[in-house]
C-alpha positions in Angstrom: 25.2 -1.7 -18.5 28.6 -1.0 -16.9 31.1 1.5 -18.4 35.0 1.3 -18.1 38.0 3.3 -18.9 41.4 1.9 -19.6 44.8 3.2 -18.5 47.5 2.3 -21.1 50.3 4.5 -20.0 51.4 4.6 -23.7 54.0 7.2 -24.8 52.9 7.0 -28.5 54.7 10.2 -29.3 58.1 8.3 -28.7 57.7 5.6 -31.3 59.8 7.1 -34.0 62.6 7.9 -31.7 62.3 4.5 -30.0 62.3 2.6 -33.5 65.4 4.6 -34.7 67.2 3.8 -31.5 66.5 0.1 -32.1 67.9 0.3 -35.5 71.1 1.7 -34.0 70.6 5.3 -35.3 71.9 8.2 -33.3 69.0 9.7 -31.3 68.2 11.7 -28.2 68.5 9.5 -25.0 65.1 10.5 -23.8 61.7 11.1 -25.5 60.4 14.6 -26.1 57.5 13.8 -23.8 58.7 12.1 -20.6 57.4 8.7 -19.4 56.7 10.3 -16.1 54.5 12.9 -17.6 52.4 10.1 -19.3 52.0 8.5 -15.8 50.7 11.9 -14.4 48.1 12.2 -17.2 46.9 8.6 -16.9 46.6 8.8 -13.1 44.5 12.0 -13.8 42.2 9.9 -16.1 41.5 7.6 -13.3 40.4 10.4 -11.0 38.1 11.8 -13.7 36.7 8.3 -14.4 35.8 8.0 -10.7 34.3 11.5 -10.4 32.2 11.3 -13.7 30.5 8.0 -13.1 32.6 5.5 -14.8 32.1 2.0 -13.2 35.6 0.5 -13.7 39.1 1.4 -14.4 41.2 -1.2 -16.2 44.9 -1.6 -17.0 47.2 -3.8 -18.7 50.8 -5.2 -18.4 53.7 -4.8 -20.9 57.5 -4.3 -20.5 60.4 -2.5 -22.1 58.7 -0.4 -24.9 56.7 2.8 -25.0 53.7 0.6 -26.2 52.3 0.2 -22.6 54.4 1.1 -19.6 52.6 -0.8 -16.8 55.0 -3.3 -15.6 52.8 -4.4 -12.5 49.2 -3.8 -13.0 48.2 -4.9 -9.5 50.7 -2.4 -8.0 49.4 0.3 -10.2 45.8 -0.3 -9.2 46.8 -0.4 -5.6 47.9 3.3 -6.0 44.7 4.0 -8.1 42.6 2.6 -5.2 44.2 5.1 -2.9 43.2 8.2 -5.0 39.7 7.1 -5.9 36.6 6.6 -3.9 34.0 4.4 -5.7 35.3 2.9 -8.9 36.0 -0.8 -9.4 39.5 -1.8 -10.6 40.5 -4.4 -13.1 43.5 -6.0 -15.0 43.5 -6.9 -18.7 45.8 -8.8 -18.1 48.3 -10.0 -15.4 50.6 -12.2 -17.5 50.9 -15.2 -15.2 54.2 -16.8 -16.5 56.0 -13.5 -15.7 55.0 -13.7 -11.9 55.0 -16.0 -8.9 51.4 -17.0 -8.5 51.6 -16.8 -4.7 52.6 -13.2 -5.0 49.8 -12.5 -7.4 47.3 -14.0 -5.1 48.8 -12.0 -2.2 48.5 -8.7 -4.3 44.9 -9.5 -5.3 43.9 -10.3 -1.7 45.7 -7.2 -0.4 44.1 -4.9 -3.0 40.7 -6.5 -2.2 41.3 -5.7 1.5 42.1 -2.0 0.6 39.0 -1.7 -1.5 36.6 -2.8 1.2 33.1 -4.5 0.8 31.7 -1.9 -1.7 34.3 -2.1 -4.6 35.5 -5.0 -6.8 38.9 -6.1 -8.0 38.5 -7.9 -11.4 41.7 -9.8 -12.2 42.1 -10.9 -15.9 45.1 -13.1 -16.5 46.8 -14.4 -19.7 50.0 -16.0 -21.0 51.5 -13.1 -23.0 53.1 -13.3 -26.5 56.0 -10.8 -26.4 59.4 -12.6 -27.0 61.3 -9.4 -26.0 59.3 -9.5 -22.8 60.0 -13.1 -22.1 63.7 -12.8 -22.8 64.0 -9.6 -20.8 62.6 -11.2 -17.8 64.7 -14.2 -18.1 61.8 -16.7 -18.6 61.8 -19.4 -21.2 58.8 -18.7 -23.5 58.6 -22.5 -24.3 57.5 -23.0 -20.7 54.7 -20.3 -21.0 51.7 -22.7 -21.2 52.9 -24.9 -18.4 53.6 -22.1 -16.1 50.3 -20.4 -16.9 48.3 -23.6 -16.3 50.0 -24.2 -12.9 49.9 -20.7 -11.9 46.1 -20.5 -12.6 45.6 -23.7 -10.3 47.6 -22.1 -7.5 45.8 -18.8 -7.9 42.4 -20.3 -7.8 43.1 -22.4 -4.7 44.6 -19.4 -2.8 41.8 -17.1 -3.8 39.0 -19.7 -3.0 40.2 -20.9 0.3 43.2 -18.8 1.5 45.3 -22.1 1.5 47.2 -24.0 -1.1 48.8 -27.5 -1.4 50.1 -28.0 -5.0 52.8 -30.1 -6.7 53.7 -29.4 -10.3 56.7 -29.0 -12.7 57.3 -25.3 -11.9 55.6 -24.9 -8.5 55.7 -27.0 -5.3 53.6 -25.5 -2.5 52.9 -27.2 0.9 50.5 -26.0 3.6 50.6 -22.3 2.5 48.1 -19.9 4.1 47.4 -16.3 3.0 47.6 -13.4 5.4 45.7 -11.2 5.7 43.0 -13.9 5.7 40.6 -13.4 2.8 37.1 -12.6 4.3 35.3 -13.9 1.1 35.6 -16.4 -1.8 37.7 -14.6 -4.5 37.7 -17.7 -6.8 35.6 -16.1 -9.6 38.9 -14.4 -10.1 41.0 -14.7 -12.2 39.3 -14.2 -15.6 41.2 -16.0 -18.4 42.0 -14.3 -21.7 41.9 -17.0 -24.4 44.0 -16.4 -27.5 43.4 -19.5 -29.6 41.4 -22.7 -30.0 43.3 -24.6 -27.5 42.9 -21.9 -24.9 39.1 -21.9 -25.6 39.1 -25.7 -25.1 41.0 -25.5 -21.9 39.0 -22.5 -20.5 35.7 -22.9 -22.4 33.8 -20.4 -20.3 35.1 -17.2 -18.6 33.2 -15.5 -15.8 33.5 -11.8 -16.2 32.1 -8.5 -14.9 30.5 -6.9 -17.9 32.4 -3.6 -18.2 31.7 -2.3 -21.7 32.5 1.0 -23.2 30.1 1.9 -25.9 32.8 3.5 -28.1 35.1 0.6 -27.8 34.2 -1.1 -31.0 34.9 2.1 -33.0 38.4 2.2 -31.6 38.2 5.6 -30.0 41.3 6.7 -27.8 40.8 9.8 -25.7 43.6 12.3 -25.9 42.5 14.6 -23.1 40.2 15.0 -20.0 37.5 16.9 -21.9 36.9 14.0 -24.3 36.7 11.6 -21.3 34.0 13.9 -19.7 32.1 14.0 -23.0 32.3 10.3 -23.4 31.0 9.7 -19.9 27.9 11.7 -20.7 27.3 9.9 -24.0 27.6 6.6 -22.1 25.0 7.6 -19.7 22.6 8.7 -22.4 23.2 5.4 -24.2 22.6 3.5 -20.9 19.2 5.3 -20.6 18.3 4.3 -24.2 19.4 0.7 -23.5 17.1 0.5 -20.4 14.1 1.6 -22.8 15.1 -0.9 -25.5 16.7 1.6 -27.7 20.4 0.3 -27.8 21.9 -3.2 -27.0 25.5 -2.5 -25.9 26.5 -5.7 -24.1 27.7 -8.7 -26.2 28.0 -10.9 -23.2 25.3 -12.9 -21.4 24.7 -11.1 -18.2 23.4 -13.0 -15.2 21.7 -11.3 -12.2 19.6 -8.3 -12.3 22.4 -6.0 -11.5 24.3 -6.8 -14.7 27.5 -6.9 -12.8 28.3 -10.5 -13.5 28.3 -12.0 -17.0 29.7 -14.9 -19.1 31.7 -14.2 -22.2 32.1 -16.9 -24.7 34.8 -17.6 -27.4 
């Protein structure tokens, strides 16, 4: 079993003020708790996760609201890589239509270079649903599927071989080579998040590192560092139980004796 923690960077205390502002009501220009204070707290969670034995730190991508204030997950994880020593890093997800896929490949490759041979970058990707986000980024949401499909092809070429030749509706790439040169095949990345039946048909099987938190299904959200440390202890206890047949926490089919690689279906 592997145990992961997620950094959401959510300013949940600002929702009332934010929604009132959206309605055009007169409110304070800034939240009572600053967004930067939220970032400081979340970065500290990453440090604690690394120190207390969590296997993976995940983060997400959203724009323009206090819901989740991570606008570039790979940039964020690159910072986290520098303040941690052993933990793997992961995205859930990079929204491909909002990015140039060549830049995404470069960012994954550079982060993998920083992490070295003993740590993993797990890059989940998706299409996104937020109309506000598509509009704010100046991207036609009607093009989302086409951009996603082409981006995924470009990304997989570059991460598998370090080179790319591709001709599509949105991207045309000739003789491109990544530098720094990748020193291994990263093509098991990216991992595709599937939202509907068509996504499942197009991407019927997703290779994934199995990073499951035993409290995830109960919807637990940790509010302070003490709760994270307590949860880490519970996770390790339940891992011991699982090894002796007491608890089955993983819903994916894990391949390999290490349990690090698995396949998640539908």
